[in-house]
Phi, psi and omega in degrees: 000343184295330183259355186291140180283157172277127187207157167237127185292145182287129182296334178297334181257325188248011177062236190270000189258162178212160177208170172212153172229127184208172177211154171224111188057241181258022179249131186245135183229139176229139177224146177224132175241120178263098182299144181274107185295341180302343180293338181303326180294346175257009180077024182250136178278110182294339183289337183295319180292309184296323178298310183294319177305312181289325176298319182291323175297312184299318179303314183293323177294310183303324182269352180083014182270063178198159174259110186303335182273357182223072184299336179296331178285330173297315179296321177297313177297318181293319179296318177299318180293322178299327179286352179275161182296136353286128185268113177282149173265138179152190178198161178200158166280171181208142175225122178235127179242136180233126172257114183216124180046058176063018175236147172252118177255139183225152171223119181232120178246119179100210181254017166282184178170184180209166169215154176250124183242127176226127183056037179079004182245139172284116181275319180203158174210157181286159177267133176287136178241115178226148171281318176192178186309133176062024180224075180287159168307143182200150172278133188224139168234098181284169174300146180307131174086354181264149180229171175096004177266145175294133178208126179242175182242151184303330179295344177282351182304143174289123182247143176207169174212146179209143174291137178248159178247000000 
């Protein structure tokens, strides 16, 4: 991760999803937003939401405006900023991992996820969060005035920490 560029993936190649890889001093952060493709039936490009969410996460990491031990707060700040103008309509699951002082801190919302494998053994993996089949927990910005869409908050993310080598 030390040499990895900070990036948001191109929607032409990666569809509705976005990610970033960034660092601040000796802290490394990776985030993935899995955009909800169901928005297409409403004529909405789902990638706009996931891209802005990951860009907002990346901005905070690059400036040091985050607590490395609480990645859910990074997600919360980024989600609030995503809701500002221009406000994309859409939703995504999100997974943010922070490597800080030999510890891995995680916040995973929805059915995205990660696992830590050491010596061929899975040491830990994130818990999937779903409301019901094909309805994962997700951050959502519905069209103004509309209700009835699934929408969760960053504080509901599954959080964990593990020592890394």
